[in-house]
C-alpha positions in Angstrom: -78.0 78.7 -80.9 -75.3 77.8 -79.1 -75.6 77.9 -75.5 -73.5 76.3 -73.2 -70.5 78.1 -74.2 -72.0 81.4 -72.9 -69.0 84.5 -71.8 -69.0 85.5 -68.6 -65.6 87.5 -68.1 -64.2 90.3 -69.9 -61.1 91.8 -70.5 -62.2 95.5 -71.3 -59.1 97.5 -71.6 -57.2 99.6 -71.3 -55.8 99.2 -74.4 -51.8 99.3 -74.4 -52.1 98.1 -71.0 -51.3 94.4 -70.8 -54.7 93.1 -72.1 -52.8 90.8 -74.4 -50.5 89.4 -72.3 -53.3 88.7 -69.6 -55.2 87.3 -72.3 -52.5 84.8 -73.4 -52.0 84.2 -69.4 -55.3 83.4 -68.4 -56.2 81.0 -72.1 -53.1 78.7 -71.0 -55.4 78.3 -67.2 -57.5 74.4 -67.4 -60.3 76.0 -66.1 -60.6 78.8 -68.5 -61.1 79.7 -71.9 -60.5 82.4 -73.7 -61.8 82.9 -77.8 -59.6 83.1 -80.6 -59.5 85.8 -82.0 -58.5 87.6 -78.7 -61.1 90.9 -79.4 -64.4 90.3 -81.6 -65.8 94.1 -80.6 -69.1 92.0 -80.8 -70.6 94.3 -78.2 -69.8 98.0 -80.4 -72.7 98.5 -82.4 -70.5 100.6 -84.7 -68.7 97.0 -85.2 -70.1 93.4 -85.4 -72.8 93.9 -83.1 -74.9 93.3 -86.6 -73.3 90.0 -87.1 -75.2 88.4 -84.4 -75.8 86.4 -81.0 -75.1 82.8 -83.2 -71.4 84.3 -84.9 -70.4 85.7 -81.7 -71.3 82.5 -79.6 -69.6 80.1 -82.7 -66.4 81.7 -81.4 -66.5 79.5 -78.3 -67.9 76.3 -79.7 -64.7 74.9 -78.1 -64.7 76.0 -74.6 -66.2 72.6 -73.0 -67.0 72.5 -69.3 -64.8 75.4 -68.9 -65.4 77.5 -65.9 -64.2 80.3 -67.1 -65.3 81.7 -71.0 -64.1 84.8 -71.8 -62.8 87.8 -74.5 -60.7 90.3 -74.7 -62.2 93.8 -76.3 -60.3 96.8 -75.6 -62.9 98.6 -77.8 -65.5 98.1 -75.0 -63.8 101.1 -73.0 -63.3 103.7 -75.0 -66.1 106.2 -74.2 -67.6 108.4 -76.2 -66.7 106.5 -79.2 -68.2 104.0 -78.6 -71.7 103.8 -76.3 -73.9 101.4 -75.0 -71.8 98.2 -74.5 -72.2 97.5 -70.8 -75.9 98.3 -71.5 -75.7 95.1 -74.1 -73.0 92.8 -72.3 -76.0 93.2 -69.7 -78.5 91.9 -71.8 -76.7 89.1 -73.1 -75.7 87.8 -69.4 -76.4 90.0 -65.8 -74.1 87.5 -64.5 -71.2 88.6 -66.1 -67.8 89.7 -64.7 -65.0 92.0 -65.8 -61.0 92.4 -65.8 -59.9 96.0 -66.4 -56.0 96.8 -66.3 -54.4 100.4 -66.0 -51.5 101.6 -66.5 -49.8 105.1 -65.8 -52.0 107.3 -67.8 -49.4 109.2 -69.3 -47.5 106.5 -70.6 -50.6 104.4 -71.8 -50.9 108.1 -74.4 -47.9 107.9 -75.2 -48.3 104.2 -76.3 -51.0 104.7 -78.0 -49.6 107.7 -80.0 -46.8 104.9 -81.4 -49.9 102.1 -82.3 -51.4 104.8 -84.5 -48.1 105.5 -85.6 -47.5 101.9 -86.9 -50.9 100.8 -87.2 -53.6 103.2 -88.5 -50.7 105.9 -90.5 -50.1 109.0 -87.6 -48.0 111.2 -89.3 -48.0 114.0 -87.4 -45.5 114.2 -83.9 -46.4 113.3 -81.0 -47.0 116.7 -78.9 -49.0 117.9 -81.9 -51.1 114.3 -81.8 -51.6 113.9 -78.0 -52.9 117.5 -77.8 -55.4 117.2 -80.5 -56.4 113.7 -80.3 -59.3 113.7 -77.5 -59.8 110.1 -77.9 -56.2 109.4 -76.9 -56.9 111.5 -73.9 -60.3 109.9 -73.1 -59.5 106.4 -73.1 -56.8 107.3 -70.1 -59.7 108.5 -68.3 -60.2 105.5 -66.2 -62.5 106.8 -64.3 -64.7 108.0 -67.0 -64.3 104.3 -68.6 -65.1 102.2 -65.4 -68.1 104.2 -64.0 -70.5 102.7 -66.5 -69.8 99.4 -65.7 -69.7 100.4 -61.9 -73.4 101.6 -62.8 -74.9 98.1 -64.5 -72.9 95.2 -63.0 -71.7 96.7 -59.7 -68.1 97.3 -58.2 -67.8 93.9 -56.8 -68.0 92.3 -60.7 -65.2 94.5 -61.7 -61.8 93.5 -61.2 -58.7 96.5 -61.3 -55.3 96.1 -61.6 -52.5 98.5 -63.1 -49.9 97.5 -65.7 -47.2 98.4 -63.5 -48.3 96.1 -60.5 -48.8 92.8 -63.3 -45.0 93.3 -64.7 -43.7 93.3 -61.6 -45.1 91.2 -59.6 -47.0 88.6 -62.2 -47.4 85.4 -60.8 -48.7 87.0 -57.9 -51.2 89.7 -59.5 -52.4 86.0 -61.4 -52.5 84.5 -58.4 -55.6 87.1 -57.2 -57.5 86.9 -60.6 -57.8 83.1 -60.3 -58.8 83.6 -57.0 -61.3 86.0 -57.5 -62.6 84.2 -60.6 -63.0 81.0 -58.2 -60.4 78.9 -59.9 -57.3 77.1 -58.6 -54.6 79.7 -58.0 -52.1 77.2 -58.1 -51.3 77.2 -61.8 -48.6 79.2 -63.6 -49.1 80.3 -66.9 -45.7 79.0 -69.5 -43.7 82.1 -70.1 -44.8 84.1 -67.0 -42.4 86.8 -67.9 -42.7 86.7 -71.7 -44.7 90.6 -72.3 -47.5 90.4 -75.8 -47.9 92.9 -78.3 -44.6 95.0 -77.6 -44.3 97.9 -79.3 -40.8 98.0 -80.8 -37.8 100.4 -80.3 -37.9 102.2 -83.9 -41.3 101.7 -85.5 -42.0 102.8 -89.5 -43.8 106.1 -89.6 -45.7 106.5 -93.5 -44.5 109.5 -96.0 -46.4 111.9 -97.7 -50.0 110.5 -97.9 -48.9 107.1 -97.8 -50.5 105.6 -101.2 -47.0 103.3 -101.8 -46.9 102.1 -98.4 -50.8 101.4 -98.5 -49.9 99.2 -101.6 -46.8 97.5 -99.1 -49.4 96.6 -96.7 -52.3 95.2 -99.8 -52.9 91.3 -100.1 -52.0 92.5 -103.9 -48.2 93.3 -102.6 -48.4 89.9 -100.2 -48.6 88.0 -103.8 -45.8 89.7 -105.9 -43.3 90.8 -103.3 -41.7 87.7 -103.8 -40.7 88.4 -107.5 -38.5 91.4 -106.5 -35.1 92.1 -105.8 -34.2 93.2 -102.5 -32.7 96.0 -103.4 -36.5 96.5 -104.9 -37.9 96.3 -102.3 -35.5 98.2 -99.6 -35.4 101.0 -102.5 -40.0 101.1 -102.0 -39.5 100.9 -98.0 -37.2 104.0 -98.3 -39.8 106.7 -100.4 -43.0 104.2 -98.1 -41.6 104.9 -94.2 -39.4 106.4 -92.2 -37.7 104.8 -89.2 -38.4 106.7 -86.4 -36.9 106.0 -82.7 -39.7 106.0 -80.3 -37.0 107.6 -77.6 -36.6 110.0 -79.9 -39.7 112.2 -79.2 -40.2 115.1 -76.5 -42.2 112.9 -74.2 -41.4 114.8 -71.3 -43.6 118.2 -73.7 -46.0 115.7 -73.8 -46.1 114.7 -70.3 -46.3 118.2 -69.1 -49.4 118.4 -71.1 -51.0 115.7 -70.4 -50.3 116.0 -66.0 -53.0 118.3 -64.9 -55.2 117.2 -66.7 -54.8 113.5 -65.4 -54.4 114.2 -61.8 -57.7 115.5 -61.3 -59.2 112.5 -62.7 -56.6 109.7 -60.8 -57.6 111.5 -57.9 -61.6 110.6 -58.3 -60.2 106.7 -59.1 -58.4 106.9 -55.8 -61.4 107.8 -54.4 -63.9 105.2 -56.2 -60.8 102.6 -55.8 -59.7 102.9 -52.3 -56.3 103.0 -53.6 -53.0 104.9 -54.5 -51.2 104.4 -57.3 -47.6 105.8 -56.1 -46.3 103.4 -59.1 -47.4 105.7 -62.0 -44.2 107.6 -61.8 -44.6 109.6 -64.8 -47.4 110.9 -63.6 -46.2 111.8 -60.9 -43.1 113.4 -61.8 -41.5 111.3 -59.9 
């Protein structure tokens, strides 16, 4: 059993709030090791918990003498879909620390919708999806997602920041994180202005029951598509998906639906963290 390289840092979300970029920045610091794949999802009982601790620790076998050893699984803050994650992490390492990145909850929800369109075959329009999919709303309920970690590990062990401040002042934001982690604050990661895992302006949305799209995404298609002429591949794409511009949807209609839901939650969040979120201009309709 591997015990030396035991993770002590977890980036726990929120999904579509810059965790991929933050994972990349931290991984470049000489005192920090961040595992690949980025999201092992080990502490989720329904996903990879059954693979066992030895499998999980093998992901960190190359950590060497790194002071901080971490991973980034945004599904660790997806209540009520996945429960019991903080308790499992506490049993694994009671001294663990966490970073949670928050984004304007309306903007995050909209980005979540496009993620589902792009990767999970979502065919409904944005307003219908956001109004019917409680999970999208829950992931943006930051006070609900953070409370279990505060209860198990204490607020002092959960570092919170916003996606907007990380975009606006990446170097300063990272320096504050490095200071909190107790590593050198002088280090500046390469490509610090580059954003990772950005949704493109045009997204492919599947048509019909999605059978042709599934075939185009299958291992079989990966093996044989090189034998087809470009005209055939374009023809297949035309009938499998339609290209949708992200700015063509009625964002404000969805925002008007979400705003009265999220404002009370953010009020509670502000009280708990003793800070305001003026950077969330869509939420506050500014």
